[in-house]
Backbone as a ProteinNet text record, in pm:
[ID]
protein_1_A
[PRIMARY]
MHPLQFLVPLGWIETVGPLLPIAILTLAVGNIITRLLSHRKHKQQVEDGEEGLDRYAPHEFTTTGLVILGLLFTIHRPTSGMILMLPLIGLFITDFFEFESREVEARNDLEFERPKAGIAISMLVLVYAAYYGLPFLYQPVLDALLA
[TERTIARY]
2801.2	2681.2	2587.4	2453.4	2354.9	2288.6	2257.6	2216.8	2080.3	2006.3	1875	1851.1	1962.6	1968.3	1889.1	1896.5	1857.1	1695.2	1650.4	1517.5	1409.3	1478.6	1410.7	1496.9	1450	1531.2	1543	1647.2	1658	1740.3	1754.5	1818	1763.1	1641.1	1544.5	1561.4	1592.8	1595.1	1724	1797.3	1916	1905.7	1811	1760.8	1673.5	1571.4	1489.4	1545	1621.9	1686.6	1706.2	1776.2	1828.8	1686.4	1586.9	1463.9	1390.7	1412.6	1307.1	1318.1	1414.3	1407.4	1326.4	1345.3	1242.2	1097.2	1080.8	935.2	863.3	960.6	927.8	904.1	992.7	965.5	830.4	811.1	695.3	572.3	584.3	455.1	437.8	557.6	560.5	488.4	524.7	470	306.6	274.1	141.4	69.1	108.1	71.6	10.4	89.6	72.7	-46.3	-26.7	-160	-280.9	-296.6	-409.4	-464.4	-359.6	-395.9	-481.7	-448.1	-531.2	-672.9	-647.6	-795.3	-863.2	-823.7	-893.9	-956.5	-887.7	-934.4	-1056.4	-1053.1	-1156.2	-1257.6	-1260.5	-1364.9	-1430.9	-1352.9	-1411.7	-1509.6	-1427.6	-1521.8	-1647.2	-1642.6	-1754.5	-1868.6	-1831.8	-1906.4	-1963.4	-1900	-1952.8	-2051.6	-2018.9	-2098.8	-2239.5	-2236	-2334.3	-2426.4	-2373.3	-2451.8	-2459.6	-2346.2	-2352.2	-2316.6	-2360.9	-2352	-2203.4	-2135	-2004.8	-1909.5	-1776.3	-1669.2	-1605.9	-1582.6	-1527.7	-1375.1	-1304.6	-1169.3	-1139.7	-1066.9	-1001.6	-925.2	-972.6	-899.9	-747.4	-740.9	-620.7	-542	-564.8	-470.8	-428.8	-531.9	-483.1	-392.9	-408.1	-304	-159.3	-150.4	-17.8	23.5	-47.2	20.5	67.3	-7.2	35.6	162.7	161.2	249.4	374.2	380.2	485	551.2	441.9	499.4	583.9	509.5	576.3	717.6	727	835.9	955.3	906.3	990.5	1070.6	968.5	1017.4	1109.6	1061.1	1188.2	1306.1	1300.1	1436.7	1535.1	1436.6	1501.3	1606.5	1508.1	1597.9	1724.3	1695.3	1807.3	1936.9	1905.9	1992.3	1941	1989.9	1924.5	1938.9	2063.9	2053.1	1981.7	1992.4	1890.1	1758.7	1721.4	1568.5	1511	1598.7	1559.4	1525.1	1631.4	1596	1466.1	1452.6	1316.7	1198.7	1189.5	1089.2	1044.6	1125.6	1067.6	963.5	999.6	871.9	769.7	807.5	694.5	589.4	656.4	548.8	472.3	536.8	466.2	357.2	385	281.7	172	212.6	90.1	22.4	62.5	-24.3	-73.6	-23.9	-73	-203.8	-198.3	-323.6	-434.5	-415.7	-524.1	-586.6	-511.1	-560.8	-621.6	-576.3	-645.9	-765.4	-792.4	-920.2	-1010.6	-965.1	-1084	-1108.5	-1020.1	-1037.4	-1139.5	-1105.3	-1189.2	-1334.1	-1364.5	-1473.1	-1571.2	-1477	-1529.5	-1555.9	-1491.3	-1524.7	-1652.5	-1680.9	-1806.9	-1919.5	-1904.8	-1997.9	-2063	-1975.1	-2007	-2029.9	-2001.5	-2043.4	-1950.6	-1819.4	-1700.4	-1628.5	-1542.3	-1487.6	-1401.7	-1397.8	-1353.8	-1216.7	-1105.1	-948.5	-889.9	-794.2	-693.7	-601.2	-567.1	-464.1	-325.1	-312.4	-163.6	-84.8	-101.1	15.3	56.7	-36.4	-20.6	54.2	15.7	92.4	251.4	235.8	393.6	498	418.3	502.5	530.4	429.6	416.6	550.5	544.2	689.9	820.6	814.9	950.5	946.5	858	875.7	936.8	874.6	937.5	1073.5	1124.1	1240	1332.2	1313.7	1397.7	1387.4	1285.3	1262.2	1335.8	1331.9	1422.6	1594.2	1591.6	1758.3	1788.7	1696	1760.3	1728.3	1639.1	1581.2	1671.3	1704	1778.4	1939.7	2004.8	2155.9	2212	2183.5	2261.3	2255.5	2153.1	2122.9	2217.3	2240	2309.5	2476.6	2508.6	2604.5	2754.1	2721.8	2836	2861.7	2760.1	2781.7	2844.8	2814.3	2886	3038.7	3019.6	3175.5	3248.9	3214.2	3318.4	3322.3	3261.5	3257.4	3345.5	3320.4	3415.9	3526.8	3540.7	3678.6	3808.7
-1266.8	-1260.2	-1184	-1235	-1145.8	-1061	-931.5	-816.4	-878.5	-935.8	-978	-1082.7	-1156.6	-1304.2	-1308.3	-1179.5	-1208.5	-1182.4	-1106.3	-1077.1	-1165	-1213.7	-1304	-1421.7	-1535.8	-1664.4	-1692.1	-1678.8	-1697.2	-1815	-1909.6	-2023.9	-2099.4	-2085.5	-2187.8	-2106.6	-1984.1	-1922.3	-1959.8	-2023.3	-2072.2	-2222.1	-2263.3	-2398.2	-2398	-2282	-2253	-2150.1	-2098.8	-1989.3	-2016.5	-2154.4	-2174.4	-2240.6	-2248.9	-2278	-2161.7	-2069.7	-1947.1	-1894.9	-1874.6	-1834.2	-1929.4	-2049.7	-2149.9	-2118.9	-2124.5	-2086.4	-1945.7	-1869.3	-1725.1	-1742.7	-1815.7	-1840.2	-1889.9	-2010.2	-2096.5	-1989.4	-1917.4	-1844.1	-1709.1	-1683	-1558.6	-1629.5	-1754	-1800.3	-1880.5	-1887.4	-1901.7	-1774.8	-1673.4	-1552	-1485.3	-1522.8	-1462.7	-1568.3	-1686.4	-1766.6	-1740.6	-1715	-1677.5	-1535.6	-1449.4	-1314.7	-1324.7	-1401	-1446.5	-1509.4	-1606.6	-1676.7	-1564.3	-1486.4	-1391	-1289.3	-1254.8	-1162.7	-1235.8	-1336.3	-1402.8	-1427.1	-1460	-1463.7	-1311.2	-1203.8	-1084.3	-1063.2	-1104.5	-1090.2	-1143.8	-1259.7	-1363.3	-1284.4	-1229.2	-1148.1	-1052.3	-965.5	-837.4	-903.5	-986.7	-1048	-1098.7	-1147.2	-1219.4	-1111.9	-954	-868.2	-865.4	-920.6	-938.9	-775.1	-763.1	-624.5	-576.9	-654.3	-619.3	-726.9	-716.4	-809.8	-872.8	-1008.2	-1068.1	-1081	-1067	-1088.1	-1235.8	-1271.8	-1419.3	-1475.3	-1541.3	-1599.2	-1658.2	-1727.1	-1786.3	-1697.6	-1601.2	-1472.8	-1394.7	-1360.8	-1305.1	-1372.9	-1516	-1590.9	-1601.3	-1602.4	-1585	-1459.5	-1376	-1231.1	-1198	-1221	-1229.6	-1298.4	-1453.4	-1525.6	-1468.1	-1395.9	-1358.4	-1236.2	-1161.5	-1058.1	-1122.7	-1226.4	-1287.4	-1339	-1416	-1495.1	-1393.9	-1265.2	-1181.5	-1101.9	-1097.3	-1051.7	-1154.8	-1278.6	-1386.1	-1374.4	-1381.9	-1369	-1255.7	-1147	-1018.3	-1046.7	-1122.9	-1180.5	-1237.9	-1336.7	-1445.4	-1375.6	-1304.6	-1229.5	-1103.3	-983.2	-864	-790.3	-774.9	-707.6	-741	-873.1	-951.6	-908.7	-947.2	-957.4	-811.9	-712	-574.9	-539.3	-579.1	-558	-631.8	-751.8	-832.2	-780.6	-713	-636.9	-523.5	-467.8	-321.5	-369.2	-476.1	-503.6	-580	-663.5	-705.8	-621.1	-500.4	-419.2	-355.7	-316.8	-278	-344.9	-493.6	-578.3	-599.3	-561.3	-555.3	-448	-340.4	-203.5	-194.3	-250.3	-270.2	-350	-461.2	-535.8	-480.9	-402.1	-318	-217.5	-141.2	-39.9	-96.7	-216.3	-260.1	-339.1	-393.5	-446.4	-332.7	-221.8	-116.6	-51.6	-52.5	10.4	-87.7	-207.3	-310.1	-292.5	-262.5	-231	-117.7	-9.3	89.7	70.7	0.6	-38	-105.3	-217.2	-266.5	-185.8	-96.8	-27.9	69.3	133.4	235.9	191.3	40.4	-6	33.9	55.1	76.3	-46.4	-35.6	-141.9	-218.9	-337.3	-401.8	-461.6	-414.4	-402.1	-507	-555.9	-656.9	-589.8	-645.2	-576.8	-569.5	-493.9	-447.2	-419.7	-351.8	-281.3	-419.6	-491.3	-616.1	-702.4	-720.7	-845.8	-786.7	-650.8	-600	-616.1	-599.6	-577.6	-750.3	-833	-971.8	-1029.6	-980.9	-1048.6	-992.5	-857.8	-809.3	-894.3	-934.5	-1019.3	-1165	-1216.7	-1351.9	-1333.6	-1235.7	-1217.3	-1197.6	-1127	-1122.5	-1268.9	-1297.1	-1450.9	-1546.1	-1554.3	-1645.1	-1620.5	-1491.1	-1463.3	-1507.3	-1503.6	-1553	-1719.6	-1773.9	-1890.6	-2005.3	-1934.2	-2046.9	-1994.3	-1984.6	-1937.3	-2037	-2160.6	-2275.4	-2260	-2191.7	-2175.6	-2070.5	-1954.4	-1864.7	-1845.1	-1904.5	-1871.8	-1954.2	-2072.1	-2101.1	-2018.2	-1932.3	-1834.9	-1723.7	-1658.1	-1555.2	-1595.6	-1703.9	-1742.3	-1734.9	-1816	-1796.7	-1669.7	-1573.4	-1446.5	-1364.8	-1376	-1300.5	-1343.1	-1461.9	-1527.5	-1484.4
1622.8	1713.4	1646	1612.9	1544.9	1637.2	1612.5	1701.1	1769.5	1696.5	1755	1834.7	1836.3	1893.4	2049.5	2100.9	2264.2	2244.8	2143.3	2127.2	2073.2	1965.9	1882.5	1849.8	1868.6	1846.1	1681.4	1630.1	1493.3	1436.8	1519.1	1489.8	1371.9	1359.9	1284.2	1132.3	1120.6	990.9	924.7	970.8	921.8	857.8	906.2	866.1	737.4	756.1	656	539.8	562	468.1	341.4	321.2	166	105.7	136.6	66.8	47.8	115.4	95.3	-49.9	-121.8	-255.7	-365.6	-332.7	-405.7	-393.3	-254.2	-212.8	-263.6	-266	-318.2	-482.3	-542.7	-690.4	-714.2	-658.2	-672.7	-653.1	-525.6	-482.3	-618.5	-654.4	-774	-895.3	-918.1	-1061.2	-1011.3	-900	-858.2	-851.3	-803.8	-808.4	-962.9	-1058.5	-1198	-1210.3	-1214.6	-1275.9	-1178.7	-1044.7	-975.1	-1020.6	-1058.4	-1119.4	-1222.4	-1323.6	-1446.8	-1405.7	-1323.3	-1280.8	-1212.5	-1121.7	-1061.2	-1162	-1257.3	-1367.3	-1426.5	-1475.4	-1524.6	-1436.2	-1318.2	-1220.7	-1242.4	-1210.7	-1196.9	-1317.8	-1445.5	-1578.9	-1557	-1516.5	-1517.2	-1411.1	-1320.5	-1218.2	-1298.2	-1375.9	-1430	-1530.4	-1621.9	-1729.1	-1666.8	-1537	-1478.2	-1420.7	-1424.1	-1327.5	-1215	-1125.8	-985.1	-939.5	-832.4	-771.8	-750.9	-670.1	-641.2	-684.5	-678.9	-687.2	-563.2	-571.1	-456.8	-495.9	-363.5	-391.5	-400.5	-483.2	-517	-400.5	-300.8	-197.5	-242.6	-373.6	-395.1	-424.9	-488.3	-529	-386.4	-309.4	-188.5	-114.2	-107.1	-35	-96.2	-219.5	-280.7	-241.3	-258.5	-245.6	-86.3	-6.7	140.4	163	78.5	116.3	72.1	-63.7	-121.3	-21.2	38.3	121.9	273.4	315	442.2	433	298.3	254	244.9	160.5	145	289	357.2	498.3	586.7	540.2	619.7	526.8	408.5	328.5	343.7	393.2	453.8	564.2	656.2	777.1	729.6	666.4	614.5	542.6	433	384.4	341.8	441.7	441.8	321.2	257.5	139.3	12.8	-30.5	-102.6	-80.1	51.4	102.7	64.6	86.5	81.4	-90.2	-137.8	-282.6	-347.4	-314	-340.5	-271.1	-155.9	-107.8	-162.1	-245.6	-319.8	-429.4	-521.5	-598.9	-517.9	-415.9	-378.7	-282.3	-221.2	-181.2	-296.6	-386.6	-519.8	-562.6	-578.7	-599.3	-483.3	-376.6	-266.7	-291.8	-303.9	-330.9	-472.9	-565.1	-670.1	-697.1	-616.9	-607	-528.9	-448.5	-371.8	-448.9	-519.1	-618.9	-729.4	-794.7	-917	-864.3	-760.1	-729.8	-707.2	-659.2	-632.3	-774.9	-846.1	-997.9	-1070.2	-1042.6	-1120.6	-1082.1	-942	-884.7	-947.3	-941	-1014.5	-1158.8	-1236.5	-1370.6	-1355.2	-1277.1	-1284.2	-1251.9	-1139.6	-1112.1	-1180.8	-1283.4	-1343.5	-1515.2	-1529.9	-1653.6	-1762.7	-1711.1	-1815.3	-1865.7	-1951.5	-2021.7	-1904.8	-1894	-1797.1	-1850.4	-1791.9	-1834.2	-1775.4	-1835.3	-1780.3	-1675.7	-1567.9	-1474.3	-1514.5	-1610.7	-1703.4	-1591.1	-1484.4	-1389.5	-1306.4	-1253.8	-1181.5	-1248.7	-1386.1	-1452	-1471.6	-1495.5	-1500.7	-1381.3	-1268.8	-1164.8	-1099.4	-1163.7	-1126.4	-1189.1	-1327.4	-1388.7	-1347.9	-1290.5	-1222.4	-1098.7	-1021	-904.4	-958.8	-1048.6	-1087.6	-1134.7	-1206.1	-1247.8	-1134.7	-1018.8	-901.5	-826.8	-846.2	-759.2	-836.8	-976.2	-1031.3	-1042.1	-1026	-1004.6	-850.6	-767.5	-621.5	-611.1	-663	-669.2	-756	-878.5	-969.8	-1014	-913	-962.8	-1034.2	-1011.9	-1096.3	-1225.1	-1293.8	-1408.2	-1499.5	-1404.3	-1456.1	-1406.3	-1303.6	-1240.3	-1330.3	-1396.6	-1472.2	-1593.6	-1651.4	-1763.7	-1683.3	-1595.5	-1517.7	-1485	-1433	-1397.5	-1507.3	-1607.4	-1759.3	-1791.4	-1789.4	-1827.7	-1737.7	-1597.4	-1508.5	-1467.5	-1486.5	-1428.2	-1525.9
[MASK]
+++++++++++++++++++++++++++++++++++++++++++++++++++++++++++++++++++++++++++++++++++++++++++++++++++++++++++++++++++++++++++++++++++++++++++++++++++

């Protein structure tokens, strides 16, 4: 018996749960792509002399989607979900602060830098998402080594 079964109907998570790692992996790849597109858009806005930077909606969607899917994955597989949520929360916080730092760079006519910390944490999220989403690639090797 699940402890929350009387408060929250969790039957649907058993159906959707096995698909969550693939969805998280897809959004992690999409997040890296939208991060680079967002940087390109912000760089163009700075070169055009616009006053402020706009948030890139597809990037915000992928970041928010990753956090929501990570929370759902935590309900489905608590230990794996909590391990995955650590870099996801870091990604969410990094996105917020890097956008603010890009605005400061644009406002003060400083050198417009690439989002290095965001790319690094995105790669870490991608590694974790690939670990949970693509076990068929590494399980035969691990079974052969550890059996």
